[in-house]
NUFI-559657 format. One line per 3 residues: number of its first residue (from 1); for each residue y, z, x of C-alpha. Coordinates in Angstrom, 3 decimals. Last residue first. Layout:
N
NUM	Y,Z,X | ...
REM end
This chain:
286
286	-20.497,-10.164,-58.550 | -21.973,-12.176,-55.675 | -22.038,-15.897,-56.455
283	-25.318,-17.767,-56.109 | -26.096,-21.412,-55.420 | -27.634,-23.828,-57.927
280	-25.064,-26.620,-57.637 | -23.489,-25.477,-60.892 | -22.894,-22.106,-59.217
277	-20.854,-23.666,-56.384 | -19.031,-25.985,-58.796 | -17.802,-22.978,-60.778
274	-17.140,-21.042,-57.568 | -14.508,-23.559,-56.582 | -14.390,-27.164,-57.746
271	-13.831,-28.515,-54.228 | -14.237,-25.675,-51.748 | -11.240,-25.990,-49.412
268	-11.598,-26.207,-45.621 | -8.388,-25.375,-43.750 | -7.230,-26.011,-40.185
265	-4.359,-23.573,-39.745 | -0.807,-24.439,-38.676 | 1.291,-22.319,-41.018
262	1.926,-25.366,-43.197 | -1.832,-25.822,-43.523 | -2.118,-22.230,-44.692
259	0.451,-22.936,-47.403 | -1.364,-26.089,-48.519 | -4.693,-24.241,-48.584
256	-3.148,-21.506,-50.739 | -2.218,-24.073,-53.376 | -5.694,-25.630,-53.310
253	-7.342,-22.198,-53.392 | -5.537,-21.405,-56.620 | -6.629,-24.621,-58.317
250	-10.196,-24.806,-56.978 | -11.991,-23.539,-60.097 | -12.919,-19.929,-59.335
247	-11.370,-19.571,-55.868 | -12.162,-20.902,-52.393 | -10.902,-21.013,-48.805
244	-12.586,-21.763,-45.481 | -10.197,-20.947,-42.630 | -10.684,-22.592,-39.242
241	-10.024,-20.563,-36.050 | -7.640,-22.650,-33.902 | -4.685,-20.709,-35.284
238	-5.815,-17.641,-33.339 | -4.536,-14.508,-35.042 | -7.092,-15.007,-37.792
235	-5.870,-13.650,-41.152 | -5.574,-9.922,-41.831 | -2.098,-9.433,-40.317
232	-0.944,-12.574,-42.141 | -1.886,-11.120,-45.517 | 1.606,-10.976,-47.003
229	2.070,-14.683,-46.213 | -0.572,-15.424,-48.880 | 2.117,-14.856,-51.473
226	0.784,-16.889,-54.407 | -2.704,-15.562,-53.712 | -1.723,-11.970,-54.517
223	-5.047,-10.164,-54.873 | -6.671,-11.451,-51.705 | -10.368,-11.200,-50.832
220	-11.063,-11.407,-47.098 | -14.054,-12.057,-44.850 | -16.437,-13.518,-47.443
217	-19.985,-13.601,-46.061 | -21.689,-14.151,-49.401 | -19.436,-15.898,-51.862
214	-17.282,-13.846,-54.188 | -16.989,-12.465,-57.694 | -14.554,-12.578,-60.599
211	-11.572,-10.770,-59.036 | -8.362,-11.459,-60.914 | -7.127,-13.456,-59.067
208	-9.068,-15.977,-56.990 | -8.093,-16.396,-53.337 | -11.399,-15.738,-51.555
205	-11.136,-16.436,-47.808 | -13.956,-17.175,-45.387 | -12.900,-17.275,-41.704
202	-14.988,-19.917,-39.962 | -17.583,-19.943,-37.177 | -19.579,-23.051,-37.990
199	-23.179,-23.755,-38.956 | -24.047,-21.728,-42.045 | -20.572,-21.635,-43.552
196	-20.063,-25.352,-42.957 | -23.442,-26.251,-44.475 | -22.518,-24.245,-47.581
193	-19.170,-26.044,-47.856 | -20.866,-29.426,-47.481 | -23.286,-28.573,-50.287
190	-20.509,-27.163,-52.487 | -18.414,-30.328,-51.901 | -15.692,-30.106,-49.267
187	-11.944,-30.716,-49.359 | -10.431,-30.975,-45.879 | -6.970,-29.625,-45.156
184	-4.989,-29.875,-41.909 | -2.627,-27.877,-39.728 | -0.283,-29.287,-37.068
181	2.470,-29.863,-39.611 | 4.337,-33.172,-39.255 | 8.117,-33.492,-38.999
178	8.514,-30.717,-36.505 | 10.233,-27.371,-36.873 | 7.418,-25.223,-38.184
175	4.167,-26.685,-36.817 | 6.043,-28.452,-34.028 | 7.828,-25.285,-32.885
172	9.072,-26.128,-29.369 | 9.558,-29.839,-30.148 | 11.875,-29.630,-33.153
169	13.257,-26.312,-31.926 | 14.532,-27.936,-28.714 | 16.050,-30.812,-30.680
166	17.873,-28.369,-32.941 | 19.077,-26.506,-29.857 | 20.715,-29.648,-28.495
163	21.973,-30.922,-31.864 | 23.610,-27.596,-32.707 | 25.149,-27.201,-29.237
160	26.388,-30.804,-29.165 | 27.892,-30.445,-32.641 | 29.905,-27.355,-31.725
157	31.011,-28.729,-28.342 | 32.156,-32.024,-29.864 | 34.119,-30.265,-32.599
154	35.897,-27.938,-30.198 | 36.646,-30.692,-27.666 | 38.005,-33.252,-30.133
151	39.383,-35.265,-27.196 | 38.701,-33.543,-23.848 | 40.781,-30.629,-22.695
148	42.816,-29.736,-19.630 | 44.407,-26.313,-19.435 | 43.294,-25.477,-15.930
145	39.780,-26.943,-16.242 | 38.326,-23.441,-16.028 | 40.686,-22.293,-18.769
142	39.740,-25.215,-21.006 | 36.030,-24.446,-20.583 | 36.595,-20.780,-21.418
139	38.585,-21.760,-24.497 | 35.769,-24.088,-25.614 | 33.130,-21.456,-24.968
136	35.004,-19.011,-27.173 | 35.549,-21.749,-29.778 | 31.766,-22.461,-29.823
133	30.556,-18.860,-29.987 | 30.824,-18.610,-33.781 | 29.193,-22.036,-34.225
130	26.305,-21.049,-31.948 | 25.944,-17.651,-33.616 | 25.704,-19.258,-37.051
127	22.950,-21.553,-35.804 | 21.169,-18.510,-34.365 | 21.334,-16.756,-37.728
124	19.907,-19.855,-39.418 | 17.103,-20.138,-36.866 | 16.248,-16.454,-37.238
121	16.057,-16.797,-41.017 | 14.217,-20.112,-40.763 | 11.471,-18.489,-38.685
118	10.318,-16.522,-41.705 | 7.780,-14.311,-39.984 | 4.330,-13.339,-41.239
115	3.048,-10.693,-38.885 | 0.145,-10.576,-36.456 | -0.790,-7.317,-34.775
112	-2.134,-6.375,-31.359 | -5.671,-5.380,-30.489 | -5.154,-1.707,-29.656
109	-1.895,-1.332,-31.531 | 1.259,-3.377,-31.088 | 1.686,-4.857,-27.575
106	0.114,-8.230,-28.425 | 2.673,-9.041,-31.106 | 1.453,-12.220,-32.816
103	4.037,-14.007,-34.954 | 2.528,-16.178,-37.663 | 4.501,-18.738,-39.649
100	6.851,-19.017,-42.590 | 9.293,-21.927,-42.802 | 11.814,-21.460,-45.631
97	14.264,-24.358,-45.893 | 14.668,-24.424,-49.675 | 14.114,-20.660,-49.977
94	16.905,-20.159,-47.410 | 19.669,-21.748,-49.475 | 20.654,-18.577,-51.373
91	20.673,-16.650,-48.046 | 22.893,-19.003,-46.040 | 26.019,-19.373,-48.185
88	26.343,-15.782,-49.403 | 25.421,-14.545,-45.925 | 28.070,-16.604,-44.109
85	30.722,-16.010,-46.796 | 30.231,-12.251,-46.538 | 30.049,-12.119,-42.742
82	33.209,-14.208,-42.283 | 35.086,-12.419,-45.063 | 34.057,-9.007,-43.707
79	35.254,-9.906,-40.213 | 38.552,-11.257,-41.517 | 39.252,-8.131,-43.563
76	38.322,-5.625,-40.843 | 40.827,-3.164,-42.331 | 42.348,-3.999,-45.684
73	44.822,-6.358,-47.361 | 45.634,-8.620,-44.421 | 47.747,-11.595,-45.496
70	46.877,-15.177,-44.539 | 43.707,-15.640,-46.575 | 42.733,-19.217,-45.623
67	41.865,-18.164,-42.084 | 38.869,-16.063,-43.140 | 37.721,-18.990,-45.303
64	37.456,-21.269,-42.248 | 35.436,-18.756,-40.260 | 33.071,-18.142,-43.183
61	32.580,-21.827,-43.932 | 31.867,-22.568,-40.279 | 29.381,-19.689,-40.262
58	27.564,-21.142,-43.273 | 27.469,-24.688,-41.842 | 26.106,-23.372,-38.556
55	23.420,-21.458,-40.420 | 22.661,-24.589,-42.459 | 22.383,-26.526,-39.204
52	19.822,-24.075,-37.787 | 18.023,-23.970,-41.136 | 17.556,-27.757,-40.917
49	15.861,-27.296,-37.542 | 13.553,-24.616,-38.926 | 12.780,-26.825,-41.936
46	11.590,-29.776,-39.886 | 13.393,-33.149,-39.878 | 12.148,-35.547,-42.562
43	15.056,-37.973,-42.401 | 16.322,-36.980,-45.839 | 16.108,-33.321,-44.872
40	18.064,-34.006,-41.684 | 20.699,-35.912,-43.632 | 21.334,-32.885,-45.795
37	21.583,-30.590,-42.775 | 23.855,-32.995,-40.876 | 26.021,-33.481,-43.951
34	26.450,-29.718,-44.264 | 27.366,-29.379,-40.581 | 29.839,-32.251,-40.803
31	31.329,-31.012,-44.062 | 32.001,-27.616,-42.531 | 33.271,-29.216,-39.332
28	35.651,-31.357,-41.408 | 36.752,-28.367,-43.483 | 37.971,-26.696,-40.283
25	36.392,-24.746,-37.454 | 36.815,-26.328,-34.030 | 39.940,-28.235,-34.981
22	40.383,-31.861,-36.043 | 43.218,-34.342,-36.086 | 42.952,-38.125,-36.048
19	39.626,-38.536,-37.853 | 37.541,-41.496,-36.666 | 35.796,-39.237,-34.148
16	33.994,-37.411,-36.943 | 32.724,-40.516,-38.703 | 31.623,-42.051,-35.419
13	29.600,-38.934,-34.569 | 27.907,-38.840,-37.972 | 26.983,-42.542,-37.719
10	25.484,-42.001,-34.258 | 23.546,-38.970,-35.478 | 22.106,-40.975,-38.384
7	21.272,-43.974,-36.220 | 19.451,-41.801,-33.681 | 17.446,-40.015,-36.376
4	16.547,-43.359,-37.980 | 15.343,-44.706,-34.639 | 13.239,-41.589,-34.073
1	11.657,-42.151,-37.499
REM end
């Protein structure tokens, strides 16, 4: 995979440097940022990293479009065009690259609070900021070098910043930005699930909607299992605490288990749900 990443970036660089004329924010940069994001998905790069490039792509689009309209029709026209194009490009794409994870704020309340945070939003905004700041940094660099520039300076600086911070995110947030989530899922039979509950310290989560009963010792019953992110403040703050999840048949809990895995939790899913639990001779509390 690392070899593929290197080959992709090398190919992208050669493609850019093969063009005779290029400016910091032109259609080429827009295509380059979009191609980088698309290629990153194909290579299996994490969603937070892809969001960074999408944010850069969106800002590049906004800056380019603001220059297309030559005449000023109203105050702050260029600023509004940049912001509008940036948001209209980034926000519709966010669901594709959404990476939700826990953010624990130790200073909130007596024991702190954990919130579900879409890290891709912040990553996308940061990517846009990098592209916006690139020409400013380029001008500053040229001034310090007394008017001297390097070939394709604006483009090189933009891509280097995106690649540099993308690499940092890839390793700094492995469960969100990496290629492999740190969480895991293990499907257990009713007997194995019962043994787990009796012998390990786990957080027991009931995901079935509507409510049809629960297992003894259940820590949390959710009503909106499709949006488990809403319950982040009620889930374990420590990702090392395993979560045991169940529903009526195993369908809902299976979907929730995948989401919890993506957040970094170790998940145990009751195979067959409460139906299998009762068929094995064990009781469900109604």
